[in-house]
C-alpha positions as CSV (number, residue, x, y, z in Angstrom):
1,M,0.0,0.0,0.0
2,S,3.0,2.3,0.4
3,H,3.2,2.9,-3.4
4,Q,-0.4,4.2,-3.5
5,K,-0.9,7.9,-4.6
6,E,-2.4,9.7,-1.6
7,S,-6.2,10.5,-1.7
8,K,-7.1,14.1,-2.0
9,W,-8.5,14.2,1.5
10,K,-5.2,13.0,2.9
11,S,-3.4,15.7,1.0
12,D,-5.9,18.2,2.3
13,L,-5.4,17.1,5.9
14,E,-1.6,17.6,5.5
15,I,-2.0,21.1,3.9
16,F,-4.8,22.6,5.9
17,S,-3.5,21.3,9.3
18,K,-0.8,23.9,8.8
19,I,-3.3,26.7,8.1
20,N,-6.6,26.1,10.0
21,S,-7.0,25.3,13.7
22,I,-10.4,23.6,13.3
23,L,-10.8,20.8,10.7
24,I,-14.3,19.3,10.0
25,I,-13.9,15.9,8.4
26,E,-17.2,14.7,6.9
27,G,-18.4,11.9,4.6
28,N,-17.1,8.4,4.7
29,I,-15.7,8.6,8.2
30,F,-16.5,5.1,9.5
31,D,-14.5,3.3,6.8
32,R,-10.9,2.0,7.0
33,Y,-8.0,4.0,5.5
34,S,-4.6,2.9,4.2
35,K,-1.4,4.1,5.9
36,G,1.7,2.2,5.0
37,N,0.6,-1.4,4.9
38,Q,-2.2,-1.0,7.4
39,L,-5.9,-0.2,7.2
40,L,-6.8,2.1,10.1
41,T,-9.9,3.6,11.6
42,M,-10.2,7.4,11.2
43,T,-9.1,8.2,14.7
44,E,-6.2,5.7,14.4
45,Y,-5.1,7.3,11.1
46,I,-5.3,10.8,12.7
47,Y,-3.2,9.7,15.6
48,K,-0.4,8.1,13.6
49,F,-0.4,10.9,11.0
50,F,0.1,13.7,13.6
51,I,2.4,11.7,15.8
52,E,4.7,11.4,12.8
53,Q,4.3,15.1,12.2
54,G,5.9,15.7,15.6
55,Y,2.8,16.4,17.8
56,K,3.2,15.4,21.4
57,G,-0.5,15.3,22.6
58,V,-3.0,13.6,20.2
59,V,-6.2,12.6,21.9
60,E,-9.8,11.7,21.1
61,Y,-13.0,13.0,22.9
62,D,-15.7,10.3,23.2
63,P,-19.2,11.9,23.6
64,V,-20.6,8.7,24.9
65,M,-18.2,8.2,27.7
66,G,-17.7,11.9,28.2
67,G,-14.0,11.9,28.4
68,F,-10.6,12.3,26.6
69,Y,-8.9,9.0,25.5
70,C,-5.6,7.9,24.1
71,I,-5.6,7.0,20.4
72,P,-5.5,4.1,19.7
73,E,-6.7,2.2,22.7
74,H,-4.1,0.3,24.7
75,S,-1.3,2.6,23.7
76,E,0.9,4.3,26.2
77,P,-1.0,7.3,27.7
78,F,1.8,9.8,27.1
79,S,-0.3,11.8,24.6
80,L,-3.2,12.1,27.0
81,I,-0.8,13.2,29.8
82,K,0.6,15.8,27.6
83,F,-2.9,17.0,26.7
84,G,-3.8,17.1,30.4
85,Q,-0.8,19.1,31.2
86,A,-1.5,21.5,28.3
87,C,-5.0,22.3,29.5
88,K,-3.8,22.3,33.2
89,I,-6.0,19.4,34.2
90,I,-2.8,17.5,35.1
91,D,-0.1,18.9,37.2
92,P,3.1,18.8,35.1
93,N,5.1,17.9,38.2
94,N,2.6,15.2,39.3
95,P,0.8,13.5,36.4
96,S,-1.4,11.4,38.7
97,S,-3.1,14.6,40.0
98,S,-6.0,16.4,38.4
99,N,-8.0,19.6,38.6
100,G,-11.7,19.5,37.9
101,A,-11.6,16.1,36.1
102,T,-11.4,12.4,36.8
103,I,-8.4,10.4,35.7
104,T,-9.0,6.6,35.4
105,D,-6.4,3.9,36.0
106,P,-3.7,4.1,33.3
107,E,-3.3,0.3,33.4
108,E,-6.9,-0.1,32.3
109,N,-8.2,2.5,29.7
110,F,-6.5,5.8,30.6
111,C,-9.1,8.5,30.4
112,I,-9.7,12.1,31.5
113,R,-13.4,12.5,32.1
114,A,-14.8,15.9,31.5
115,G,-18.4,16.5,30.4
116,F,-19.3,18.4,27.2
117,S,-21.8,20.6,29.0
118,G,-20.7,24.2,28.7
119,A,-19.7,24.4,32.4
120,S,-16.5,26.0,33.6
121,D,-14.7,22.6,33.8
122,S,-16.3,21.2,30.7
123,A,-14.6,19.7,27.6
124,P,-14.9,22.8,25.4
125,I,-13.2,24.9,28.0
126,N,-10.4,22.4,28.4
127,I,-10.0,22.2,24.6
128,K,-9.8,26.0,24.5
129,K,-7.0,25.9,27.2
130,A,-5.1,23.2,25.2
131,L,-5.4,25.0,21.9
132,S,-4.5,28.5,23.2
133,Q,-1.2,27.4,24.9
134,N,2.1,27.3,23.0
135,K,4.2,24.8,25.0
136,I,2.9,21.4,23.7
137,P,1.6,20.8,20.1
138,I,-1.9,19.3,20.6
139,V,-4.5,17.6,18.3
140,I,-7.9,16.9,19.7
141,T,-10.4,14.7,17.7
142,L,-14.1,15.1,18.6
143,N,-15.4,11.7,17.4
144,L,-19.1,11.7,16.4
145,A,-19.2,15.4,16.8
146,S,-22.7,15.8,15.4
147,R,-23.9,13.6,18.4
148,L,-22.9,16.4,20.7
149,I,-26.2,18.0,19.7
150,C,-29.5,16.5,20.7
151,N,-31.5,18.1,17.9
152,S,-29.5,19.6,15.0
153,G,-32.5,21.7,14.0
154,N,-32.8,23.3,17.4
155,V,-29.6,23.8,19.3
156,S,-30.1,24.2,23.1
157,P,-28.5,27.1,25.0
158,V,-26.1,24.7,26.7
159,E,-25.1,23.3,23.3
160,R,-24.8,26.7,21.8
161,D,-22.4,27.8,24.6
162,A,-20.3,24.6,24.0
163,F,-19.9,25.3,20.3
164,T,-19.3,29.0,21.0
165,A,-16.4,27.9,23.3
166,L,-15.1,25.6,20.5
167,L,-15.3,28.5,18.0
168,K,-13.4,30.8,20.4
169,A,-10.9,28.0,20.9
170,G,-10.3,27.8,17.2
171,L,-9.9,31.5,16.8
172,S,-7.4,31.7,19.7
173,A,-5.4,28.6,18.8
174,Q,-1.6,29.0,19.0
175,S,1.3,27.0,17.6
176,A,3.8,25.0,19.7
177,V,7.2,23.6,19.0
178,S,7.4,20.1,17.6
179,K,8.9,17.1,19.4
180,S,12.1,17.5,17.4
181,G,12.1,21.2,18.2
182,D,12.8,22.2,14.5
183,R,9.4,23.8,13.7
184,A,6.2,25.2,15.1
185,L,3.0,23.1,14.8
186,K,-0.5,24.5,15.0
187,N,-2.7,23.3,17.7
188,L,-5.8,21.6,16.2
189,C,-9.3,20.5,16.9
190,I,-10.8,18.0,14.5
191,L,-14.5,17.3,14.3
192,L,-15.7,14.0,12.7
193,V,-19.2,14.2,11.3
194,N,-21.4,12.3,8.8
195,K,-22.3,15.6,7.1
196,V,-21.2,19.1,7.9
197,N,-24.8,20.5,8.1
198,D,-25.3,18.3,11.2
199,L,-23.4,21.1,13.0
200,P,-24.7,24.6,13.6
201,V,-24.2,26.6,10.4
202,W,-22.9,29.6,12.3
203,F,-20.1,27.5,13.7
204,Y,-18.4,26.9,10.3
205,H,-19.9,29.4,7.9
206,N,-17.4,32.2,7.1
207,N,-15.2,31.0,10.0
208,P,-11.6,31.6,8.9
209,A,-10.4,29.1,11.5
210,V,-12.4,26.2,9.9
211,K,-11.7,24.0,6.9
212,I,-14.1,21.3,5.8
213,I,-12.5,18.1,4.3
214,N,-14.7,15.6,2.6
215,V,-13.8,11.9,2.7
216,P,-15.2,10.0,-0.3
217,T,-15.5,6.3,-0.9
218,P,-12.3,4.6,-2.3
219,N,-11.5,5.6,-5.9
220,A,-10.7,3.1,-8.6
221,Q,-7.0,3.2,-7.9
222,E,-7.6,2.4,-4.2
223,R,-10.0,-0.4,-5.1
224,A,-7.5,-1.8,-7.5
225,L,-5.0,-1.9,-4.6
226,F,-7.4,-4.1,-2.7
227,V,-7.2,-6.8,-5.4
228,S,-3.5,-6.5,-6.0
229,D,-1.6,-9.8,-6.2
230,E,-0.9,-10.3,-2.5
231,L,-4.4,-9.2,-1.3
232,F,-6.3,-11.0,-4.2
233,K,-5.4,-14.4,-2.9
234,T,-6.9,-13.6,0.5
235,F,-10.4,-13.5,-1.1
236,F,-10.4,-17.3,-1.8
237,D,-10.1,-20.5,0.0
238,K,-6.5,-21.6,-0.1
239,D,-7.1,-24.8,-2.0
240,I,-9.4,-23.2,-4.5
241,Y,-7.0,-20.4,-5.2
242,G,-4.1,-22.8,-5.6
243,E,-6.0,-24.8,-8.2
244,D,-7.7,-21.9,-10.0
245,I,-4.7,-19.6,-10.4
246,K,-2.9,-22.2,-12.6
247,K,-5.5,-21.5,-15.3
248,Y,-4.4,-17.9,-15.5
249,Q,-0.7,-18.3,-15.4
250,D,-0.5,-18.3,-19.2
251,T,-3.3,-15.8,-19.7
252,P,-2.7,-13.0,-17.2
253,S,-4.8,-10.7,-19.3
254,E,-7.9,-12.8,-18.5
255,L,-7.3,-12.4,-14.8
256,K,-6.8,-8.7,-15.2
257,K,-10.2,-8.5,-17.0
258,L,-11.9,-10.2,-14.0
259,K,-10.2,-7.8,-11.6
260,D,-11.0,-4.7,-13.8
261,K,-14.7,-5.8,-13.9
262,F,-14.8,-6.2,-10.1
263,I,-13.2,-2.7,-9.7
264,G,-15.8,-1.2,-11.9
265,L,-18.7,-2.9,-10.2
266,T,-17.6,-1.8,-6.8
267,D,-17.7,1.9,-7.5
268,G,-19.0,3.6,-4.4
269,F,-18.1,0.7,-2.0
270,T,-16.2,1.4,1.2
271,F,-13.1,-0.5,2.3
272,L,-15.3,-2.1,5.0
273,E,-17.7,-3.4,2.3
274,L,-14.8,-4.6,0.2
275,N,-13.5,-6.5,3.2
276,G,-17.0,-7.9,3.7
277,L,-16.9,-9.1,0.1
278,K,-13.6,-10.8,0.8
279,N,-15.2,-12.8,3.7
280,L,-18.3,-13.6,1.6
281,C,-16.1,-14.9,-1.2
282,K,-14.1,-17.2,1.0
283,I,-17.1,-18.4,3.1
284,N,-19.2,-19.3,0.0
285,R,-16.1,-20.9,-1.8
286,F,-16.2,-18.7,-4.9
287,H,-13.9,-19.6,-7.7
288,I,-11.7,-17.0,-9.5
289,S,-13.9,-17.2,-12.6
290,Q,-16.9,-16.2,-10.5
291,F,-15.1,-13.2,-8.9
292,P,-17.2,-10.5,-10.6
293,N,-20.4,-12.4,-9.6
294,L,-19.5,-11.8,-6.0
295,V,-20.8,-8.2,-6.3
296,D,-24.2,-9.5,-7.6
297,F,-24.3,-11.9,-4.6
298,Y,-23.6,-9.1,-2.2
299,R,-26.1,-6.6,-3.8
300,F,-28.9,-8.9,-4.9
301,G,-28.4,-12.2,-3.1
302,V,-28.0,-14.2,-6.3
303,T,-25.1,-16.1,-7.8
304,D,-26.8,-16.8,-11.2
305,N,-27.0,-13.6,-13.2
306,P,-29.6,-13.8,-15.9
307,W,-27.4,-11.7,-18.2
308,E,-24.8,-14.5,-18.0
309,S,-27.1,-17.4,-18.6
310,S,-25.6,-20.1,-20.8
311,D,-28.4,-20.1,-23.3
312,L,-29.2,-16.3,-23.4
313,K,-27.0,-15.7,-26.5
314,E,-28.6,-18.6,-28.3
315,R,-32.1,-17.3,-27.4
316,V,-31.3,-13.9,-28.7
317,K,-29.9,-15.3,-32.0
318,K,-33.1,-17.2,-32.6
319,C,-35.3,-14.4,-31.5
320,N,-37.6,-12.6,-34.0
321,L,-39.3,-9.6,-32.3
322,S,-41.2,-9.0,-35.4
323,E,-43.4,-11.9,-34.5
324,R,-44.9,-9.7,-31.8
325,V,-44.3,-6.2,-33.1
326,K,-45.3,-5.8,-36.8
327,G,-44.1,-3.3,-39.3
328,Q,-41.1,-1.9,-37.2
329,D,-38.2,-3.7,-38.8
330,V,-35.8,-0.7,-38.6
331,A,-36.7,0.1,-34.9
332,L,-36.4,-3.5,-33.9
333,R,-33.0,-3.9,-35.6
334,K,-31.7,-0.8,-33.6
335,T,-33.2,-2.2,-30.4
336,M,-31.5,-5.5,-30.9
337,E,-28.2,-3.8,-31.3
338,V,-28.5,-2.3,-27.9
339,I,-29.7,-5.6,-26.4
340,K,-26.7,-7.5,-27.8
341,R,-24.4,-4.7,-26.5
342,S,-26.0,-5.2,-23.1
343,I,-25.5,-8.9,-23.1
344,T,-21.8,-8.6,-24.0
345,G,-21.4,-6.1,-21.2
346,M,-20.1,-3.4,-23.5
347,S,-22.7,-0.7,-22.6
348,G,-20.7,2.5,-21.7
349,I,-17.4,0.6,-22.1
350,Q,-15.8,3.8,-23.3
351,H,-16.5,5.4,-20.0
352,S,-14.4,4.8,-16.8
353,S,-17.5,3.8,-14.7
354,S,-19.0,1.4,-17.3
355,G,-19.2,-1.3,-14.7
356,S,-21.8,0.5,-12.7
357,K,-24.0,1.9,-15.5
358,P,-27.4,0.4,-16.5
359,R,-27.1,-2.5,-18.8
360,G,-28.7,-0.5,-21.6
361,V,-30.7,2.7,-22.3
362,L,-33.4,3.0,-25.0
363,F,-35.6,6.0,-25.9
364,F,-38.6,4.8,-27.9
365,A,-40.3,7.6,-29.8
366,G,-42.9,7.7,-32.5
367,P,-46.7,7.8,-33.1
368,T,-49.0,6.2,-30.5
369,G,-50.0,2.6,-30.9
370,T,-47.0,1.6,-33.0
371,G,-45.5,-1.1,-30.6
372,K,-43.2,0.8,-28.2
373,T,-44.7,-0.8,-25.0
374,E,-45.1,-4.2,-26.7
375,T,-41.4,-4.1,-27.7
376,A,-40.4,-3.5,-24.1
377,K,-42.4,-6.4,-22.9
378,S,-40.9,-8.6,-25.6
379,I,-37.4,-7.8,-24.5
380,A,-38.3,-8.7,-20.8
381,E,-39.6,-12.0,-21.9
382,L,-36.6,-12.7,-24.1
383,I,-34.0,-11.9,-21.5
384,F,-35.7,-12.7,-18.2
385,G,-38.2,-15.3,-19.4
386,D,-41.3,-13.4,-18.3
387,E,-42.8,-10.1,-19.6
388,K,-43.8,-9.4,-16.0
389,N,-40.1,-8.4,-15.5
390,C,-41.0,-5.3,-17.5
391,I,-41.9,-2.8,-14.7
392,R,-43.9,0.1,-16.1
393,F,-44.3,3.6,-14.7
394,D,-46.8,6.0,-16.2
395,M,-44.9,9.2,-15.9
396,S,-48.1,11.3,-16.3
397,E,-48.7,10.4,-12.6
398,F,-45.4,12.1,-11.6
399,S,-46.0,15.6,-13.1
400,Q,-46.0,17.5,-9.8
401,P,-42.9,19.1,-8.2
402,H,-43.1,16.7,-5.2
403,S,-43.6,13.6,-7.3
404,D,-40.0,12.5,-7.0
405,Q,-40.7,11.6,-3.4
406,R,-43.3,9.0,-4.6
407,L,-40.9,7.6,-7.1
408,L,-37.7,7.6,-5.0
409,G,-39.0,7.8,-1.4
410,A,-39.7,10.7,1.0
411,P,-36.9,12.0,3.2
412,P,-37.0,11.4,7.0
413,G,-39.8,13.3,8.8
414,Y,-42.1,13.4,5.7
415,V,-45.3,11.5,5.1
416,G,-44.5,8.2,3.3
417,Y,-40.9,7.9,4.5
418,E,-41.5,4.4,5.9
419,A,-43.0,3.2,2.6
420,G,-40.0,4.0,0.4
421,G,-40.2,4.9,-3.3
422,Q,-42.2,3.1,-6.0
423,L,-39.2,2.9,-8.2
424,T,-36.5,2.1,-5.6
425,N,-38.7,-0.5,-4.0
426,A,-39.4,-2.2,-7.4
427,V,-35.7,-2.3,-8.3
428,R,-34.7,-3.6,-4.9
429,E,-37.2,-6.4,-5.3
430,H,-36.5,-7.1,-9.0
431,P,-32.9,-6.0,-9.7
432,F,-32.9,-7.8,-13.0
433,S,-35.7,-6.1,-15.0
434,I,-36.8,-3.8,-17.8
435,L,-37.8,-0.4,-16.4
436,L,-40.3,1.2,-18.7
437,F,-41.0,4.9,-18.2
438,D,-44.0,5.7,-20.4
439,E,-44.5,9.2,-21.7
440,I,-41.4,10.5,-20.0
441,E,-42.0,14.1,-21.2
442,K,-45.0,14.3,-18.8
443,A,-42.8,13.9,-15.7
444,H,-41.8,16.9,-13.7
445,G,-38.3,18.3,-14.3
446,S,-37.1,17.4,-10.8
447,I,-37.6,13.7,-11.7
448,L,-35.7,14.0,-15.0
449,D,-32.8,15.4,-13.0
450,K,-32.8,12.2,-10.9
451,F,-32.4,10.2,-14.1
452,L,-29.1,12.0,-14.7
453,Q,-27.5,10.1,-11.7
454,I,-29.2,6.8,-12.6
455,L,-28.0,6.9,-16.2
456,E,-24.5,8.0,-15.2
457,D,-23.8,6.1,-12.0
458,G,-26.3,3.2,-12.2
459,R,-27.3,3.8,-8.6
460,M,-29.5,6.0,-6.5
461,T,-29.8,6.6,-2.7
462,D,-33.5,6.6,-1.7
463,G,-35.2,8.7,1.0
464,Q,-34.2,6.1,3.7
465,G,-30.5,6.4,2.8
466,K,-30.3,2.9,1.1
467,T,-28.5,2.6,-2.1
468,V,-30.4,1.0,-5.0
469,Y,-28.5,-0.4,-8.0
470,F,-29.7,-0.1,-11.6
471,S,-26.6,-1.8,-13.1
472,E,-28.6,-5.0,-14.1
473,C,-31.6,-3.1,-15.6
474,I,-32.4,-1.9,-19.1
475,I,-34.0,1.5,-18.9
476,I,-36.5,2.3,-21.6
477,F,-38.2,5.7,-22.0
478,T,-41.2,6.1,-24.4
479,S,-42.4,9.4,-25.7
480,N,-44.6,11.0,-28.3
481,L,-42.2,13.9,-28.6
482,G,-41.6,15.1,-32.1
483,I,-45.1,14.0,-33.4
484,S,-46.7,17.3,-32.7
485,E,-46.0,20.5,-30.8
486,V,-47.7,23.8,-29.9
487,D,-47.7,26.3,-32.7
488,P,-45.7,29.3,-31.5
489,N,-47.9,31.5,-33.7
490,N,-51.1,30.1,-32.2
491,P,-50.3,28.8,-28.7
492,N,-54.0,28.3,-27.8
493,G,-54.9,26.6,-31.1
494,P,-54.6,23.1,-32.3
495,R,-51.2,21.4,-32.1
496,K,-49.0,21.6,-35.1
497,Q,-48.3,18.1,-36.7
498,L,-44.6,17.5,-37.3
499,V,-45.0,14.1,-39.0
500,N,-47.7,12.2,-40.9
501,S,-48.1,8.8,-42.5
502,S,-47.5,10.2,-46.0
503,Q,-43.9,10.8,-45.1
504,S,-41.1,8.3,-45.6
505,Y,-39.7,6.6,-42.5
506,D,-36.4,8.4,-42.9
507,Q,-38.2,11.8,-42.9
508,I,-40.3,10.8,-39.9
509,S,-37.1,9.8,-38.0
510,I,-35.4,13.1,-38.8
511,N,-38.4,15.2,-37.7
512,V,-39.0,13.2,-34.5
513,K,-35.4,13.4,-33.4
514,S,-35.4,17.1,-34.1
515,G,-38.5,17.5,-32.0
516,I,-37.0,15.6,-29.1
517,E,-33.8,17.7,-29.3
518,R,-35.8,21.0,-29.2
519,Y,-37.8,19.8,-26.2
520,F,-34.7,18.9,-24.1
521,K,-32.5,21.7,-25.2
522,D,-34.9,24.6,-25.6
523,K,-38.0,23.9,-23.5
524,L,-36.4,22.0,-20.6
525,A,-32.9,23.4,-20.9
526,R,-31.6,20.0,-19.9
527,P,-29.3,19.0,-22.9
528,E,-27.3,16.8,-20.4
529,I,-30.3,14.4,-20.2
530,L,-30.2,14.0,-24.0
531,N,-26.5,13.5,-23.9
532,R,-26.9,10.6,-21.4
533,I,-29.4,8.9,-23.8
534,G,-27.0,9.4,-26.6
535,D,-27.6,7.7,-29.9
536,N,-30.1,5.3,-28.4
537,I,-33.2,7.1,-29.7
538,V,-35.3,4.5,-31.6
539,V,-38.0,6.0,-33.8
540,F,-41.1,3.8,-34.6
541,D,-42.9,4.2,-37.9
542,F,-46.6,4.7,-38.5
543,I,-48.6,1.6,-39.0
544,R,-48.7,1.3,-42.8
545,P,-51.7,-0.2,-44.7
546,A,-49.7,-3.3,-45.7
547,V,-49.0,-4.1,-42.0
548,V,-52.6,-3.8,-40.8
549,E,-53.4,-7.4,-42.0
550,Q,-50.4,-8.8,-40.1
551,I,-51.5,-7.0,-36.9
552,L,-55.1,-8.0,-37.3
553,R,-54.3,-11.7,-37.9
554,A,-52.0,-11.8,-34.9
555,Q,-54.7,-10.4,-32.6
556,L,-57.3,-12.8,-33.9
557,N,-55.0,-15.7,-33.4
558,K,-54.6,-14.6,-29.7
559,I,-58.4,-14.6,-29.3
560,I,-58.7,-18.1,-30.9
561,S,-56.0,-19.6,-28.8
562,G,-57.2,-17.8,-25.7
563,L,-60.7,-19.3,-26.0
564,K,-59.3,-22.7,-26.6
565,V,-56.9,-22.7,-23.6
566,E,-59.2,-21.0,-21.1
567,K,-62.7,-22.3,-22.1
568,N,-61.9,-25.2,-24.5
569,I,-64.1,-23.5,-27.1
570,S,-63.1,-23.8,-30.7
571,L,-63.5,-20.6,-32.8
572,N,-63.3,-20.3,-36.6
573,I,-63.3,-17.0,-38.3
574,T,-64.0,-17.2,-42.0
575,Q,-62.2,-15.3,-44.7
576,N,-65.3,-13.3,-45.3
577,A,-65.4,-12.2,-41.7
578,F,-61.7,-11.5,-41.7
579,D,-62.0,-9.3,-44.8
580,S,-64.8,-7.3,-43.1
581,L,-62.7,-6.7,-40.0
582,L,-59.7,-5.7,-42.2
583,K,-61.8,-3.1,-44.0
584,F,-62.8,-1.5,-40.7
585,A,-59.3,-1.8,-39.2
586,K,-57.8,0.1,-42.1
587,E,-60.3,2.9,-41.5
588,N,-58.9,3.3,-38.0
589,I,-55.2,3.1,-38.9
590,E,-54.3,6.6,-37.6
591,N,-54.5,5.2,-34.0
592,G,-52.0,2.5,-34.8
593,G,-52.1,-1.0,-33.2
594,R,-54.4,0.2,-30.4
595,G,-56.8,1.5,-33.0
596,I,-56.9,-2.0,-34.6
597,G,-57.3,-3.6,-31.2
598,N,-60.3,-1.3,-30.5
599,V,-61.9,-2.4,-33.8
600,V,-61.4,-6.0,-32.9
601,E,-62.9,-5.5,-29.4
602,S,-65.9,-3.5,-30.5
603,M,-66.7,-5.4,-33.7
604,L,-65.8,-9.0,-32.8
605,V,-65.1,-9.6,-29.1
606,N,-68.1,-7.8,-27.7
607,P,-70.7,-9.4,-30.1
608,L,-68.9,-12.8,-29.7
609,A,-69.2,-12.6,-25.9
610,E,-72.9,-11.8,-26.2
611,F,-73.4,-14.8,-28.6
612,I,-71.6,-17.1,-26.1
613,F,-73.7,-15.8,-23.2
614,D,-77.1,-15.9,-25.0
615,N,-76.6,-19.3,-26.5
616,E,-75.0,-20.9,-23.4
617,I,-71.9,-22.0,-25.3
618,S,-69.9,-24.4,-23.1
619,E,-66.7,-26.4,-23.2
620,S,-65.9,-28.4,-26.3
621,D,-68.4,-26.4,-28.4
622,Q,-67.4,-25.1,-31.8
623,I,-68.5,-21.8,-33.2
624,E,-67.9,-20.0,-36.5
625,V,-68.0,-16.3,-37.3
626,S,-69.0,-16.0,-41.0
627,N,-69.3,-12.2,-41.2
628,V,-68.9,-8.9,-39.3
629,V,-71.4,-6.1,-40.0
630,K,-72.1,-2.6,-38.9
631,E,-75.6,-1.2,-39.4
632,E,-76.9,2.1,-38.1
633,G,-74.0,2.3,-35.7
634,I,-74.6,-1.1,-34.2
635,N,-71.8,-3.8,-34.5
636,S,-72.9,-7.4,-34.9
637,I,-71.6,-10.7,-36.1
638,I,-73.1,-13.6,-38.2
639,C,-72.2,-16.5,-35.9
640,S,-73.3,-20.1,-35.6
641,K,-72.7,-23.1,-33.4
642,V,-71.1,-25.8,-35.5
């Protein structure tokens, strides 16, 4: 670990400890941090860092025990004694004596007890004494500093006085000579918090004595260090590693690919979580070839990833989506390109965080009723074996500013916090799925902003603070953008049509994409959302007259098979009846496949249901529809029991 380039927060600690007297360290403070060849807690890291800098008194204040302790535990208490002498709790000539504090037995857990209460002999006053002297260089770490406040939204007078004392301590801090005597070191108070706004704003805002340092989760370089050669073998059972590593001795590039994939998938993981993965890998006797699957096991509790199913590629090769979605050959070809890219794991491969991105992103655009939703369901059945794995969200239900709370979960203290979010709950329960966001343009802009993070990082933190991963999902947006728009010359009049069925597919595609671009860039002023979608806009064509017959026949076959399976009734539709239905369907072509379905329902299904009911048709009966007629607005069929 000694060859590792220092993280920015460590560099900041070294730089600003020479400038500021109060450092607030926030973020990933409960993790482990590398120093030399060790992984240390934050308080241990601070102790070793400043002792090496030449400080004589480096101590921790524990708000639970209400006292100052040595860092780390079980070390010699010389630092605590120096601190006690600096703030005049301990007599320099008699270290066992005290003034206004309790000193526990050094042979047990050496501690100077002093309450954080704002009283004259309290911890803030002692801290002020220690920081304002110039004899002994001191560093005091206030662990869990935000817990010094009962209610961060309402600081009590006693708490206010305590933080005021800390503020004054920082402003009056002095420097003292280092242990070697060659330079002056600034006395420091370090506060460890989850997030800085847990503290009173007035304490740190515009305070020249304060510097805020953010500790992020380990970056890719640090995670790579965790799977370096010496540490990598510790993930596996000794016998398994000894046997498996032989397979990679002649192909080290294959082993590197496994490690690189693991590094990408663990973006956002802490060192503690990485260490947990190590234990999980060894306990469950994972093999080296399964190494990246370890992350799926940790996140989702599964070892078999549907994306890596042995027969998935074969199913996709044999798949013909046009059997379900008619007349959309170009759109389906583009869709399958994205699906194949998702299966090979190459989605976003040109980006550094490709391992955490969603498996694929598609933006289905085009006229209504052309098969956009049906295509999404077909993909779910193809990949996951069931179209129920297509989870649909009607985005017209999320048009209000607060709608993002319904989708992602309300924050603490708000109504619905316990329930979580509809989207985050669904993904947590079904991590391998198609997420279909219908009519995305109807969602409020605040929700669209959330998709920026989902599309870029493949994860989202819900209102309860739990991380939800989208890395195994395909995200599909559908939209009618680019079909029509408000006429700027007549905003209250009818919408201006941008495309029509008389245009070629190429012209429709150009017009629709231009309409989408105008919406995101000009109306929403969110071009970055369009950039995340990239070239994955798939334009569906109008239903052409030549395709109507295919759609009609497919729908009739569903009715025939459905009657046979569910009621054991045989249905025959004559050519004459089919031709009549086809004539009516072509008259309703402007509404696409839904329009054809409406014709079938009103002109065949409803009259057929009436015939079955009135004639008490039962199992094993056979009926035949010989014609479909419409007279004086009434739909009827010529039907008989065979």
